Each structure stands twice: as C-alpha cells, then as structure tokens.
C-alpha positions in Angstrom: 17.7 74.3 7.3 14.0 74.4 6.5 11.6 73.1 9.0 9.6 70.0 8.3 5.8 69.8 8.3 3.6 66.8 8.1 0.1 67.6 7.0 -3.0 65.3 6.9 -6.6 65.4 7.1 -8.7 65.2 10.1 -10.1 61.5 9.3 -6.3 60.4 8.7 -5.3 62.1 11.6 -8.2 60.3 13.9 -7.6 57.0 12.1 -3.8 56.8 12.7 -4.1 58.2 16.2 -6.8 55.0 17.1 -4.5 52.6 15.5 -1.3 53.9 17.0 -2.9 54.5 20.4 -5.4 51.9 20.9 -6.0 52.6 24.6 -4.1 49.4 26.0 -1.3 51.5 27.5 0.9 50.0 24.4 1.9 51.9 21.1 1.3 50.4 17.7 2.4 50.7 14.2 1.4 52.1 10.9 2.9 53.5 7.7 2.2 57.1 6.2 2.6 57.3 2.5 3.3 60.8 1.7 3.8 63.4 -1.4 6.7 66.0 -1.0 6.3 69.7 -1.3 8.5 72.6 -0.6 8.2 76.0 0.3 10.4 79.1 0.8 10.5 78.3 4.8 9.7 74.9 5.1 9.3 71.4 3.4 5.9 69.7 3.5 5.2 66.1 3.6 1.2 65.7 2.7 -0.1 62.2 3.7 -2.2 60.6 0.8 -2.6 57.4 2.8 -2.2 55.7 6.2 -1.8 52.1 6.0 -2.7 49.8 9.4 -0.2 47.4 10.5 -2.1 44.5 12.3 -1.7 44.5 16.2 -1.4 40.7 15.8 1.6 41.2 13.7 3.6 43.5 16.0 5.2 42.5 19.0 4.5 45.3 21.6 5.9 46.1 24.8 5.9 49.3 27.1 9.3 50.6 25.6 9.0 49.4 22.1 7.0 48.0 19.0 8.6 45.3 16.6 
C-alpha cells in the first residue's frame, strides 16, 4: 500500500493552522481542495485552496467540532 502525502505552500499551512487552532483551546473547521498526483512510492494530494468555515457556523466543544 502506498503512503499518502499532503502537500501545501507555507502560506496555506499558516492560514489553515490559524483557522483550525485559533488559540482559544477549541479546534475549528476548514476544507482543503486538492489535486491528486501519484508516484512509485506514494500518492500525493496537493492543496490548491483552503476554505475557511466561519467560527460562528461551528458548534465547538472540547471534544468535537460540528
């Protein structure tokens, strides 16, 4: 079975990290839009876009995000 690699730019990573872990102790939500690539030893998902989901639209708790 091939390994799976998620690849993104540094800017996308920083944007996603700030969205998903806003510093309030609760996680948030977002969607990665990816293109797919394949190599001999791994399958690669390349992030082309990150869509933020507004914190107001999420029901956040210590153990879940809806």
